N, C-alpha and C positions, 0 to 999 in steps of 0.2 A: 755482759749481764742486763737484762731488763730494768728497766728504771723502779718497776714496783719491788724488784727484789732488794735493790739497793736502798729502799725506804724502810724495807722491813729490817734491815740490819741497823738503821740509824734509828732505832726504836726509843732511844733516850731523848731525843729531841722532839717535844710536843708540835712544833712548826711541821718537821717533816713527816710526823704521823697523820697530820691532816692532808698533807700532799699525797701520801700513800693512799689514804682512802679515796680520794678524788679520784687517783688514777684507778684504783681498783674498781670504781663504781663506773667506770668508761671503758669496761674490757669487754671487749666484742671478740668472739670466736666463730670460728667457723669449722663445725663438727658434723660428722657422719652419724646418722642417730639410728640407736637399735631400740625398737620398741618391743618389750616384752620377750626379749631372746629373738627376735627377727628383725635382720638387717634390712633397713628400707633402702640402702644404696641412695640415699640423699644428703646432699651437704647442705645445712641448715644455719643460717645466722642464730647465735646464741649468746645473749648478754647477760654476764655475769655481775651482781650487783651485790656487793657485800655478802658473798657466799649463799646469795639466793639466785635462782636461774629463770631468765624470762626469754621465752620464744614467741616470737609474732602468731597471733591466733590463726590467721590464714594458713602458714605453713603447717600448723598441727591439723586442722581441718584438712589440709590436702594429704595428710597422713592418714586419715580416716578418724581420728580422735573426736570424739562426741564433747564439746565444750559445754558447762554451764551457760544459761541463759544471761545475758547482759554482761557478756565477757568483752572486755576493752581491747584495744589494740594489740597490746602484748599481755600474754597470758603468764601469771608469776606462778610457776610450780611447785615453788616452796612454800606457798600458802596451804597445800593440800597435803597433808601428812602421810595419805595412804598413797602417794605416789613415789616411788622408788627413784633416786637419781644417783648414778655412778658415773663419774668422769674419768676416762683413760687419758691421761694426757700424753702418754708416749705414742698412741696410733691416733690421738685426736678424734675420739670417740666418745659420744654420750649414750650411755645405757638407762633408760627410762622403762619404768614397770608401772603402768597404769591398772587400776582396778577395772572389772569388768563393764561397770557402767560407763566407763570412759570409752570402750571399743566397741566398733559398729557389729550390728547382728549379720552373721553370715548365713545365708540361706541357700542349704544343699536341698534344694527341688527336684523332682523329676520332671524337667521342663519338655512341655511339647515343642517340636519344631513349629517354628512361625509359620512355615509354608511347606507344601509337600514337596519332597525332594524329587519325586516322579510327577510328571505331568499327566492329569486325568486324560483318557481317552475315551472317545465313542465315534468310530466311524459309520458311516451311513450304511445301513444294510437291512435285512429281515430274518426271521427265522421262526419255525413253527416245530414244536414237540408235538409228535404224535404218539397215540397208542389205540393200537387194535385188539379187540378181544373179541374171540368167537367162542361161543359156548354151546354145546349140545348136550342135553339131559334126557331123563325118562319121559316117555310120552312124546309131545310137540314141544317140548321146553327147549327152542332154540333161538338165540339170537346172535347179533354182530353190533358190537359198541365201536365207535371211532370218536376218540377225545382228541381234541386240538388245544393249543396254547400258543397263539400267534403273537409275536412281537415283530413291530415295524418303528424303526428308530434313526435318528440321526444325531448330530450334535448336542442339540437343544432340548429334544422332547423323545418320549417312546411311547407309541401306542399298542394296546394291549386287547387281546380279544379271546375268549376261552369259551367252550362249547362242547356239546357231545351229541353225536347222531346215533341213533339207536333202530336198529332193524329188526324187527321180530320174525321169525321164520316158520312158517307152518302153523301159526296160530293167530287168534283174534286179538292179542294185545297190540295196544297203538304202538306204532312206529312214527319216527319224524326227529326233527333237531330242536335240542332245548339249549338256548343260550344261557350260560353262566354270567359272565363278566366281560365288560367293554369300558375302557376308559382310556384317558390321555393323561399323562403324568410329566410333569417339570420338576427337576431336582436342582436347588440351588446348593452346592457344596461348600460355599464360601458363608453363608449365613445359617445354614442347615436348616433349610425348610423344603418342604414336598407340595406342589399343587395339584390335585387330580380332580379332572372333570369327567363324570360318568358314573359307573357304579363304585361306590366308595363303602369304607365302614368305619365309623368314628370311633377315637378312642376315648376311654371312660377311666375312671380309678377304678380301684379294687373293688370299692363298694356300690360300683355302677354297673350299668349294662353297655354293651356295644350292638348296633344293629346296622343291617345292611340299606343303603338308601341309593337313590338316583340322585346325583347332585354336584355339589363343589366341596372337597375338602380341603383345608389349609391348615397344616400341620408342621411342628418342630420335628425334624427326623435325625436323630443322634447316628444313626447307622451311616450316615453319609459321611463320618469320620470316625472310623474304628479306634483311631489312637487317643480319642478324647474321652478322659476320665470323666463321668459324669456325677460321681457320688463324691462325699468327702474322704479325703485321705489323711491317715495319722500323720502328726507332725510331733518330732521329740527335740526338747530343748536341752542343751549342754552348755558347759565352760570350758575352756581351755587357757592356762596361765602361759604357756608358750605353745610355740610351732608344735603340733602333733598329729598324730593318725586318729582317725575315728572309725570304728567298726560298728557296724549296726547289724544285730541279729535279732531274727524274727522266729519266735517258738523254738530257740535253740539253735537255727541255722542261720548261718553267715548270708546275708542279703547284699551288703554294701559297705565300700571302703573308700573313705574320703581323706583328703589332708586338707588341715584347718589352720587358719592363722591365731595367733592368740586372741582371746575374747568368746563373746558368746556366740553360739549357732544353733540352727534350727534345720533338722534334717527331715525330709518327708519320705515315704515308702509307699510303692503300690503292691500291696499283699497279693501272696497267691492264694489266699483263702479269704472267707468272709465270716464276721462272727468276732468273738473274742479272741484277744492274742495277748502275747507277753513280747516286751522288745527291751533288749539289753544294748545299753550304748557304751562302748567301752573305747576310753581315750588313753592314746599311748604316747608318751614323750620321746625326745630322741634318747632320753637316757633309760628308757624300756620301762620306766614307772608307769603304772596302770591305775585308773579311776574309772569304775564300773557303776552303772546305775540301771535299775530295771524299772519299766513303767508297764502298766496296764493298758491295753486299748481296744476299740470296738470299731469294727468296718462292717457297712452295711450299703447295699445298691438301692435299700428302700428310701433313702434320702438322697436329695439333689445337693450337689457343691454349692457353697456360697455364691450368690448373685447367677446361678444357672437358672434357665428359664424354660420351660416346658409347656406346650400350648396345643390345642386342637379345638379349630373351629369347622363345623361341618354343617352344611344346609341342602336341604333337598327333599325327596318325598319317599317315605317308607316302603320298603320292598317287602312283599308277600310271597309265600310259597317259592322260595329260592329252591333251585334243582327240579322244580316241577312246572313251573310257568316261567316263560322267558320275559314277558313284559307285566307283569301284575305288579303296579305301582299305585299306592295311594294316591288320590288326587288334590291331597291337603297337605302343604308343606310343614315342614319340621326343622328344627334347629338343634343342635348339642354343641356344648363348648366346654372345656376343661382346661384349667390351668393350675401349673404347679410352678412354685419358686423357692429357691433356695434360700431362705432368709437368714438362715445362721447354719454353721455345720452340725446343731443340733436339731433344727425344726425345718420341716419343709409342708408349709401350708399347701392347701389345695381349695380349688373352688369348681363345682360342677353345676352346670345350667342345660336345662332342656324345657323347649315348648313347641306347640303344635298338637293339631287334632285334639284340641280342648284340654290340654294338659301343660300345667306351667310347674317346673320342678327346680327348686334351689337347694344345694347341697354344698357344706363345707366340711373340711377335715383337715387333719394334719399328721405326720409321721415324727415322733418325738425320740431323740437318741437319749436314752437314760443312762448316761455315764458309760459305765463297763457291763451294765447288767441287762442290756437288751433294748429293744426298739417298743414303743408304745404305737400303737394306732387308734385313732379317735375319728367318728365321722358322724355328721348328722343331716339327714336330708327332710325336706318337707315338699308335700306335692299336693297339687289341686287338679283334679280331672272331673270336669263338668261338675264344679261344686262340690264333689267328693273330695275332702282332705283326708290326707295320711301322712305319716312320718316313720323315717326308719333310722335307728340308731345303732352304731357299729363300735364295738371295744376290741381291740386287738393286742395280742403280744407276742414277741417272739424273742428266743435267744438262742445262739449257737456258738460252740466252741469246737475244739478238736474231738473230743470224745461224747458230747451231750449236746442236744437240741430241744427246746421246748417252744411249743407254737400253742396259742390258743385264741380263739375268736367267739365272738357272742355278737349275735344280730336280732334285732327285736324290730318288728314291723307293726305298725297298725293296719287293719283290714282294709282301710282305703288307700292305702299306699299304692301309687303307681309310677311307671317309668316308661319310656319309649319302647323298650323290650317286652313290657308284659301288659301292653294296653287291653289286648284281647283275652288274657287270662283270668279266668273267675276268681280263684283263691290263691293266695300266696301265704307260704309258710310264714306264722307270725313269729316264731322263735326258732332259733338255731343256734346250737352248741358245737363248736369243733375243739378237741383238746388233743394234741400229740405229743408225745416223748419219744426221743429217738437215742440211741446209746451206740458207740462204736469202740471196739478196741481191736488191734489188727489180730490177736490170737484168737479171740471169741466170735468176731463176727460183727455185724449190724444187727440190732434190735430195736424193732419199732412197734410202738403201742398208740393206738389212736381210738377215740371216742367220739360218736356223733350222735347229737339229740336234735329230732327235728318234731315241731308242733304246728299243726293247721288248724284252724277253727271246726272243721268238718270231719276230722278223723283222730283217732286215738294218738297220742304222742309215741314216736319210735325212737329208740335207742339201740345203737350197735357200737360193739367194740371189736376191734381188730388187733391182730398181733401178726407179725412179721420177723422172719430172721432170715438172712443169708451169709454166707461166709466164703471167701475163694481161698483156696488150697493152692498148696505148690503145683505146678505143670498144667495150670488152667482149670483144675478140678473145682466146681462150685455147686453149694448146696443151698435149696431155698425152701422154706417153710411158711405156711400162712394159716390163720384160723380167724374165723369171722362168727360172731355170736349176737343174736338178737337178744338183748337184756330181758324182755318181758314181752307177753302176748304169746305167740308160736314160738318163741325162743328157738328159732331155726339156728342151726350150725353148719358151717361150710368149713370143711379141710382141705387145704392143697399142700404138695411138696414136688418139688423136682431136684433131680441129681444130674449134672451135665459134665460131661469131659471131653478134651479135644484128641484127635488123632490126626497125624499128618500135619500139613501145613495150612489148610484151608477147611478141615473137615471137624465136626463135633458131632456128639451122639448125647441122648439123654433119656432118661427115664422119670416120668411124673405120675402122680396120682391126684385124684380128687373126689371128694365125697360132697355129694349135693344136699340140700335141705331136707330130701326124702331119706337121707341114710343110704343112698345107693353110692357104692364105689366104682370108679372106673380108673384104669391104667393105661398109660400110653407111653409107647416106645417110638423115638424119633430119632433120624440121624440125617444129616444134611453135609454137604459139601459148598461152600462160596464160591462164587464165580471169580477168579482172580480179575483184580483191577485192569490188568492189561490185556485180559481176554482169555477166552477158554471155556471150559464146560463146568458146569455145577448140577447139583441134583438134591433133591428133598423126598424123603419118605417117613410116613408115620401110620401108626395103626394103634387102635386101642380095644381093651376087652369087654366094654359095655354091651349091652344087650342089642345095641343097634351095629356094632362092629364097624365103627366110624374108621375110615382110612384115607389117605391121599397119596400121590405120588407126582413129581413133577421133574422134568429135564429141563436146565436152564443151559443158556448159551451166550456168551459174549462175542460179538465179532467187532470188526474196526468201525462199521457204519450202523450197528443196530444191535439190541438186546432182544432174546427171544425166548419163549419158554413154552412147553407144553406139559399136561399133565391131566390128573383125574382127582375127583373128590367125591367120596361115598359118604353120605350124612343121610341119616335115619331111613338106611335101605334104598335111597335113591343115588344114583350115579351121575356125576356131572363130569363131562369132558371140556378142558379148556386149551384154547392156544392163544398166545399174546406175541406181540410186536411191538417194540418201541424203539423209537429212535429221533433225530431232527432232520429236518431240511433247512439249508441256509442259502440265502439269497446275497451276494456281496460282489461288488465289481462286475456286475451285469452277468455272474456266473452263478450256477446251483452246484451247492455241494451236500453231501449226505454224511451223517455222523450221529453219534451216540446222543441221549437226550440231554440238553443243556439246562442245568439246573441254575446257575447265576450267569456268567460270563463266557464268552469264547475268544479265539484267537484264530485268524486263518494266516497261516505261515506259508511264505513264498519262498522256496529256496531256488527256483530256477531250474533244478536238474531232479531226475526223480531217484528214489532210494536214498535220499538224505536222512539219517536218524535225526530226531526232534526229541528234546529233553524238556521237562518241567522240573524246574528244582533239579535233581539228580535222578529223576525217575524216566526212562524213556517211554514215551506215549506212542510213538508209531515212525512210520517212515513216509517221506513224500510219494504222491501217486506219479503216474506217468507225467503228468502235467507239471510236477515239480511243487506240489501244494498237499498241504494237511490241514485238517480241520482239529483244533485242540478245543475240547467242550469244557473243560473243568477248571476255569479260572476263578479266582475270588474277587469279586469288585472290592474297590476302593481298598485293596491291598496290593503291594508288591510281587509281581509274578515273575519268575526268571525264567525266560525261555531260551533254548540254546539249540545248536546243532553240534553234532559230534564229528569233529574232522577227522577222528581216528579211524571211521569206518569209511573215509571217503579214499579214492585214488590218489596218489602221490601227484597227481597232476591237477588237483582240484585247488583253484584260487578262491579265498574268501575275502569279502570285504568286512566281515564283522561274524563272531560266532555266538554272541550272546546279546540280548536286550531285556531290559527290564521294562515292563507295561503295568500301568495301573487303570484296569477298564472300569466303567460306570457301570451300574447294575443293570441287568437283562439285557446286554448290548454285546458288540463285538468290535475286535481290532484287528487291522491288517498289519501283518509285520512282513518286511521284506528282508531277507537273507540273500544276498547276491552271492551265488556258486556259479563260477564258470570253471570250464575245465580247457586247460592250456595244453601247448604240445612243446614240452621242455625237451631240451636235447643237451646232453654233456660231451663237448669236444675235447678231443687230446689234439693238441698242436704243435706240431715240430719244424725246425727251419730246413733249409736246403741242404745242411749237413745232416739231417734226420737227429739234430738235437733238440730236446723238448724246450719250448720257449721258458725263460726264466719266471719265476714268480715275480707279479707286479707288471708285467708287460702290457701295454694298453693296446688292445685292438680297436679300431674305430671302423663304423659302418660307412661303406662309400656314399658320399654325397650328403651325411647327414652329420649330427653332432652326436649322435647315440656311440657310447663305447663300451667295451667289456674289459674286464681285468681278468689275466691270468692267474690262475692259483696254483696250488701245487701239483708236481706231476704234469704241467703243461696243460692242466684242465681249465675250460671255460665253459660256464653254465650259461645258456641262453633260455630265458624263462618260457616264450612263445615262439616257436619256427613255425610259421605258417605258410611262408613264401621264401624262396631262395633269396640269399644274402650275400653280399660280398665283404669281407673284413678286410681291412688295411692294415698293415704294421709299418707306420711312417719312418720309422729309424731303420729299418731293413729294406725299404723299399720293396716291399713284397706283399702278397695278397693272398686270399684263399676265397674260395666258392662253396658255400654251405647250401645243399639243397635238402628240404624235409625227407626224412627216410618215407618210402612207400608201404612199409608194413604200419600198423595201428598198434604200436608198443607204446606204453604209459610213459617211459624215462628211458628213451634209447642213450646208448653211448656211441658216438660217432668217432672214428679216428682209427691210427694217428693221421691227422690231415697235415699237408705240407703247405707250408707259405711260400709260395714261388716269385721270383723276381719278375716273372712273364706277366702280362696283363691277362693272361686266361685263369690264372688262379688254378685250384685243384678242387675237387670235391669227390666224395666217397660215392662210388657207384651203388 
């Protein structure tokens, strides 16, 4: 019996009682600690002093317990009445129950990967998207247009050139080449910026204007990392007294399930919608007891997440007559700069500067999240253009939820206000109102009501109201209606409606009507068949019953290397015939390839053999040509694209090094993928001994004068993967050998035998 127990029995002796107290004060236990129902699986030194419990502060900190400030070396648990203590002497465990303020906050966030799991690729090469359009109409109205969009790239940079050549046929109209854009661009995917030199377009806030320049642009580019969430995400706080399961529901739909330890937790979500929503956080413990709380939230991409920075710095010379003149640039430099910063999850301030050509403009603004009731937009800018001062003020508000949307914007300008986009414009609207309401209910459809009010100093104010409705019915049937009314003045009214329905896998038809401001009605019937993505034929036809009997018709075709269409248009009594051819020419690995137009990125797949099926995801996109290559034109940059070859369509003698690769190309570029497919000459031998008995399973045959071996399987069968030359097999234990000669016939997987392993040196071969 422990000494302390004897002391307690001798309670009549005061001296022994003092001894007992001293012994109890010195009692040290080594116990397994359970915190709020969770076993820590840690054995910790615990000091019991006169029924008070003490644990080293460092040991509690290692368990994640948050201790008060100025805590000593030992933490006296019994000094805190809210801490529950239960000692299990039989199993030597100490059960501690802490309130939430002692427990660490668990952050259940949607974490982004620290680095991409797939390496970015951009192999050296070039491609040109082309579009040839020939048109012939009434009289001498005939022309040929050739549009090009060329890209030259390597691992670091890509060069871009866009332009169009127009040749007028049989008329005095000008012909020639017009350059649209030429620039070089560098992308930094780690720091998320782009640098462009050449023809650029500056970025501006919603209350500013973008312009075309010839110069330099340095800007943030969030598109370089599509996985980055740039707007604030909603976060929901909860507490759990014991280990529990947490379910997060967004607008009543299950979104996330996590296991949490005892204590407070913070769970974040990336909603599948924008606007107002409701989150339910349901906590369930091991006994099935549930605690539920409901939280309203609002999510919008009009704000930047906290500490996110967006910027645009552009310097150059303003471009004029874009699309008409190739080299019309002003000779005076201009500058435009914009900055947005996520100051808080509820506030995103903005700054906008412009200067040059006698202009100085400074603007400030902010987007403010007003709790769960929407976003407020405020902006004010002042300008000085050749000593003529002006200002612009904007106030906006927006709100959205599942069945309701509200948007309002009011803009007021002083007459002298100018920015780089309207330096040459004489008069600006000095007041503009926009108000919009939208409603949605699945059984009723979507209804939109919009109001516009515009006023300028030299014209009467103009106000318009529009109403739109559309609904999607079962089996793809859709209906649409719109009404526009000028509220005063000429009070022009415009009506339109359409009904459409699908038929077949790729086809649809529609009936529509339109009443113009002069109260003339015209009705139109249209039908079309979309061209299948993998290739094939499509068509479009339409006719109306108006005074002009307008009509159109076209035939479309998609081939492996191009898209083409031919058709006619009859408009206001004149007929125009058109033929179009579009595709891409690719230069890579010192060879030229033809393909469909490239919208983003592409891959050149090399399998080494013709007729190999190639898939993107689970969709077959083509087969390799006679050189064993295929151009795949529809990849997504900065996303993982899974390309594979289908071995099921290959002969049994096809040997593959790999059947699938995942690539992440950079924008407007290509990658070269190697799938090594080689065709072998496999054979299956049936081998017997001189007594005409099949060799037993497991018999090892060695290739003469080498260390290569083959093992005999069931029924005396021996598999040789690639028999391209005669080979002599030796069975050492029976001192016999056989000579195997490749068959003369070109059979994918021949069966040879039975072959006899002879003791003579000649061996045996099948004729």
